[in-house]
GUZA-917358 format. One line per 10 residues: number of its first residue (from 1); for each residue x, y, z of N, C-alpha, C. Coordinates in pm, 1 decimal, always signed. Layout:
BEGIN
NUM) X Y Z X Y Z X Y Z  ...
***
This chain:
BEGIN
1) -1584.3 -500.8 -328.3 -1607.1 -558.6 -458.7 -1544.3 -697.0 -459.4  -1615.5 -792.6 -512.1 -1565.9 -928.8 -519.7 -1528.3 -962.7 -662.2  -1428.9 -1046.5 -676.6 -1391.5 -1100.4 -806.3 -1429.3 -1247.8 -805.1  -1455.9 -1303.3 -918.3 -1483.5 -1446.3 -921.0 -1405.8 -1510.8 -1033.7  -1372.3 -1635.2 -1012.7 -1301.5 -1714.9 -1112.5 -1382.8 -1841.4 -1132.6  -1411.4 -1872.6 -1256.0 -1481.7 -1997.2 -1285.5 -1379.4 -2095.8 -1341.0  -1378.6 -2216.4 -1287.4 -1285.4 -2316.1 -1339.8 -1321.6 -2356.4 -1481.8  -1220.9 -2380.7 -1561.6 -1246.0 -2425.8 -1698.3 -1264.6 -2576.1 -1698.0  -1325.4 -2626.0 -1802.0 -1345.2 -2770.5 -1812.6 -1225.9 -2836.4 -1878.9  -1127.2 -2758.0 -1921.9 -1012.1 -2813.4 -1991.9 -893.4 -2838.1 -1900.8
11) -913.5 -2853.8 -1772.9 -804.3 -2885.8 -1682.7 -737.2 -2765.6 -1619.6  -771.6 -2644.2 -1659.0 -710.5 -2524.5 -1601.1 -786.9 -2479.4 -1478.4  -794.1 -2564.7 -1379.1 -877.7 -2535.2 -1263.7 -797.3 -2514.9 -1134.8  -672.8 -2469.5 -1148.6 -589.5 -2448.7 -1030.6 -533.4 -2307.6 -1032.4  -548.2 -2239.5 -921.4 -492.3 -2106.2 -905.3 -403.3 -2110.9 -782.4  -277.2 -2072.8 -797.3 -184.0 -2079.3 -686.0 -180.6 -1953.6 -602.1  -183.4 -1836.9 -665.3 -172.6 -1711.0 -590.9 -230.2 -1599.5 -676.3  -296.0 -1506.3 -609.9 -353.4 -1390.6 -677.7 -296.1 -1265.9 -613.3  -256.7 -1169.1 -695.9 -201.9 -1042.7 -647.2 -294.5 -929.4 -690.9  -332.3 -844.3 -596.0 -408.0 -724.2 -627.9 -315.6 -605.3 -607.9
21) -313.0 -514.5 -700.9 -227.8 -396.9 -691.4 -304.3 -273.0 -734.1  -231.9 -166.3 -760.8 -292.8 -41.8 -806.7 -222.6 +2.6 -935.0  -292.2 +83.3 -1013.3 -232.7 +133.2 -1136.7 -116.9 +227.3 -1103.5  -31.9 +251.4 -1200.5 +83.0 +339.3 -1179.1 +38.6 +481.1 -1142.8  -64.3 +532.1 -1210.0 -115.0 +666.5 -1178.8 -167.5 +674.2 -1036.6  -245.4 +572.4 -996.3 -301.4 +571.3 -860.2 -189.9 +555.8 -758.1  -90.4 +472.4 -787.4 +23.2 +454.3 -697.1 +96.8 +585.9 -676.9  +119.3 +661.0 -786.2 +187.5 +790.1 -776.0 +106.7 +888.5 -691.6  -24.4 +887.7 -711.0 -111.9 +975.8 -633.6 -107.9 +940.6 -484.9  -115.9 +810.9 -454.0 -111.4 +767.6 -314.4 +25.3 +793.1 -251.6
31) +131.6 +776.6 -329.5 +265.4 +802.5 -277.4 +281.7 +950.6 -244.2  +228.9 +1038.4 -329.6 +235.0 +1181.9 -302.8 +163.2 +1214.0 -171.5  +45.3 +1155.6 -152.5 -28.2 +1176.5 -28.0 +51.6 +1124.9 +92.2  +116.3 +1009.8 +76.7 +195.6 +952.5 +185.9 +313.9 +1043.2 +220.0  +377.7 +1100.6 +118.8 +489.9 +1192.3 +143.1 +441.4 +1317.1 +215.3  +326.7 +1370.9 +173.6 +271.4 +1489.9 +240.4 +242.3 +1461.5 +387.3  +183.4 +1344.9 +415.2 +155.6 +1307.7 +554.7 +284.2 +1287.5 +634.0  +384.3 +1225.5 +572.1 +512.1 +1204.7 +639.1 +578.9 +1338.5 +670.8  +569.1 +1434.5 +578.6 +627.4 +1567.1 +601.9 +556.9 +1638.2 +717.9  +423.8 +1626.3 +722.5 +348.8 +1685.6 +834.3 +389.4 +1621.8 +966.8
41) +402.6 +1489.6 +967.2 +444.0 +1419.5 +1089.3 +583.4 +1460.6 +1132.7  +674.4 +1474.0 +1036.2 +811.6 +1515.1 +1068.5 +812.2 +1654.3 +1131.4  +733.9 +1745.0 +1074.7 +727.0 +1881.7 +1128.6 +669.9 +1880.9 +1270.5  +564.3 +1804.7 +1293.0 +504.2 +1797.1 +1426.4 +603.4 +1741.8 +1528.1  +677.8 +1639.8 +1491.2 +776.9 +1583.3 +1582.6 +889.1 +1682.2 +1609.3  +932.1 +1754.1 +1506.3 +1036.5 +1855.1 +1524.7 +988.5 +1965.7 +1618.5  +861.8 +2003.1 +1608.0 +806.5 +2105.8 +1696.5 +803.7 +2058.9 +1841.8  +773.6 +1932.1 +1863.6 +775.5 +1876.2 +1999.6 +916.9 +1881.7 +2055.9  +1015.0 +1842.4 +1975.3 +1155.0 +1846.1 +2019.8 +1197.3 +1990.0 +2047.4  +1163.4 +2080.8 +1958.2 +1201.2 +2221.6 +1976.6 +1142.2 +2276.6 +2105.9
51) +1015.8 +2248.1 +2130.6 +951.5 +2297.7 +2252.4 +1016.2 +2237.5 +2377.1  +1045.7 +2108.9 +2373.2 +1107.4 +2042.2 +2488.3 +1245.8 +2099.0 +2519.5  +1316.5 +2145.9 +2419.1 +1452.9 +2198.1 +2436.8 +1458.7 +2350.0 +2437.8  +1343.9 +2415.8 +2431.2 +1341.9 +2561.8 +2432.3 +1399.1 +2623.4 +2306.0  +1377.0 +2558.5 +2192.5 +1431.0 +2605.1 +2064.8 +1318.4 +2648.7 +1972.0  +1356.6 +2716.6 +1865.2 +1263.7 +2756.7 +1760.8 +1312.6 +2698.8 +1628.8  +1221.0 +2643.2 +1552.1 +1257.1 +2593.6 +1418.8 +1272.0 +2714.7 +1327.9  +1387.5 +2724.5 +1263.5 +1412.7 +2838.3 +1174.4 +1407.9 +2800.9 +1027.4  +1401.1 +2674.1 +996.4 +1394.9 +2633.5 +856.7 +1429.7 +2487.5 +838.6  +1434.1 +2447.5 +713.4 +1469.3 +2310.8 +676.1 +1606.6 +2313.8 +611.9
61) +1694.2 +2227.2 +659.9 +1828.3 +2218.8 +602.8 +1832.0 +2118.7 +487.5  +1777.6 +1998.6 +507.9 +1775.4 +1896.5 +402.3 +1645.7 +1816.6 +409.3  +1606.7 +1762.8 +294.0 +1492.5 +1671.7 +285.3 +1529.4 +1562.9 +185.3  +1501.6 +1438.2 +221.0 +1521.4 +1328.2 +126.3 +1406.0 +1230.5 +141.1  +1376.5 +1160.8 +33.1 +1270.9 +1060.3 +33.9 +1326.8 +928.5 -15.2  +1260.0 +821.3 +22.6 +1297.0 +690.7 -31.3 +1214.7 +666.8 -157.3  +1245.7 +564.3 -233.9 +1171.8 +540.4 -357.5 +1027.0 +497.3 -335.6  +990.5 +466.0 -214.0 +853.3 +424.0 -185.0 +835.8 +274.4 -202.8  +727.9 +224.2 -143.2 +699.5 +81.5 -150.9 +550.8 +62.1 -175.8  +521.0 -40.3 -253.7 +383.8 -83.1 -273.6 +378.0 -228.8 -233.7
71) +289.6 -259.8 -140.6 +272.6 -398.8 -98.7 +138.5 -447.3 -149.8  +141.3 -531.3 -252.3 +14.1 -581.3 -305.1 -48.5 -680.7 -208.2  -177.8 -692.7 -216.7 -249.3 -793.8 -139.0 -231.2 -926.1 -210.3  -192.9 -1029.2 -136.6 -171.2 -1161.4 -195.1 -264.8 -1260.4 -129.7  -325.4 -1342.7 -210.0 -414.6 -1445.5 -157.9 -375.5 -1579.5 -217.7  -351.9 -1678.3 -133.1 -328.4 -1813.4 -181.3 -464.4 -1881.5 -192.5  -496.3 -1924.0 -309.1 -628.8 -1977.9 -333.0 -628.7 -2130.6 -328.9  -526.1 -2193.4 -376.2 -523.3 -2338.9 -378.7 -602.6 -2392.4 -496.0  -654.2 -2509.2 -481.2 -729.8 -2572.7 -589.5 -874.3 -2525.4 -589.1  -926.4 -2499.3 -706.1 -1068.0 -2468.7 -720.7 -1141.8 -2600.8 -734.7
81) -1245.2 -2616.3 -657.5 -1319.5 -2741.9 -664.8 -1429.2 -2730.4 -768.3  -1432.6 -2827.9 -854.9 -1534.2 -2831.4 -959.1 -1661.5 -2889.2 -898.4  -1770.7 -2818.5 -916.1 -1899.9 -2868.8 -870.3 -1976.3 -2920.8 -990.8  -2055.5 -3021.3 -968.7 -2134.4 -3076.2 -1078.1 -2240.2 -2975.9 -1119.3  -2267.6 -2969.5 -1245.8 -2371.0 -2878.9 -1294.7 -2343.9 -2841.2 -1438.1  -2444.2 -2784.6 -1501.7 -2434.0 -2748.3 -1642.9 -2337.9 -2633.4 -1666.7  -2322.3 -2545.3 -1570.4 -2238.0 -2426.6 -1590.7 -2093.0 -2448.3 -1550.6  -2053.0 -2568.7 -1517.8 -1913.6 -2596.3 -1482.7 -1884.3 -2578.9 -1334.8  -1984.4 -2549.4 -1254.8 -1961.2 -2538.6 -1111.2 -1979.6 -2397.6 -1060.8  -1979.4 -2385.8 -932.4 -1996.9 -2255.3 -867.9 -1866.2 -2177.0 -872.2
91) -1874.8 -2044.4 -887.7 -1751.6 -1964.2 -889.4 -1689.2 -1957.3 -750.5  -1559.1 -1939.5 -746.4 -1488.8 -1918.6 -621.0 -1478.6 -1769.2 -597.4  -1528.4 -1721.8 -485.9 -1524.1 -1579.9 -453.5 -1388.7 -1545.2 -394.3  -1332.7 -1434.5 -437.6 -1203.4 -1388.1 -387.6 -1221.6 -1245.4 -339.6  -1204.4 -1223.2 -210.9 -1217.2 -1089.2 -154.9 -1082.4 -1020.4 -158.4  -1083.3 -898.3 -210.5 -959.3 -820.8 -216.0 -928.6 -764.9 -78.3  -801.2 -761.9 -44.1 -757.1 -702.3 +80.8 -689.9 -569.3 +52.4  -633.9 -508.7 +155.3 -572.3 -377.1 +136.5 -441.0 -385.6 +59.0  -417.6 -284.9 -22.9 -289.4 -265.7 -90.6 -223.1 -149.3 -18.9  -100.2 -167.2 +26.1 -31.0 -65.3 +103.9 +67.7 +11.3 +17.5
101) +57.9 +143.1 +20.5 +154.5 +231.2 -44.7 +216.8 +314.1 +66.8  +349.1 +311.5 +77.6 +413.7 +385.2 +186.3 +527.8 +471.2 +133.4  +561.1 +571.7 +211.2 +672.7 +659.4 +177.4 +741.5 +699.3 +306.7  +869.5 +721.4 +297.6 +947.4 +763.1 +413.8 +1030.0 +883.7 +373.6  +1032.0 +983.6 +460.7 +1116.1 +1099.6 +434.0 +1207.6 +1123.1 +552.7  +1316.7 +1190.4 +526.0 +1408.5 +1232.1 +631.8 +1427.5 +1382.5 +616.0  +1398.1 +1455.0 +724.4 +1408.0 +1600.4 +722.5 +1504.1 +1643.5 +831.7  +1595.7 +1732.9 +797.6 +1684.5 +1794.0 +896.5 +1642.8 +1939.7 +909.3  +1601.8 +1975.9 +1030.0 +1556.7 +2112.6 +1055.4 +1668.9 +2194.1 +1118.1  +1663.8 +2325.5 +1097.4 +1753.8 +2418.0 +1165.1 +1680.1 +2474.7 +1284.8
111) +1750.5 +2484.6 +1396.7 +1693.2 +2538.1 +1519.8 +1779.2 +2652.0 +1570.9  +1717.2 +2736.5 +1652.4 +1793.9 +2837.2 +1726.8 +1723.4 +2862.4 +1857.9  +1803.0 +2918.1 +1951.5 +1746.9 +2946.9 +2084.3 +1683.1 +3081.5 +2089.8
***
């Protein structure tokens, strides 16, 4: 999906930076998914370690998460050039890039031989 900005004829024809983000509800949903994936990855890595050492995972001792991060997509646009014409010029197209939502967890597993 593209966004467009049309320059005004009143001198407001400069855009310095545009930020694309996600709504709070969507961010919470994506963060939950990221935590679930991180937990699966942690378990898989723990299973590899257990197998390499001849151990069995017997449970989880502790789990903690970080507050999470959202990295908005930022685009520096610079000056919009006014084109001659009745409509004030051609619009400047701005393509949205990816918005990153990440989560990190730390899990301590219990093992036994």
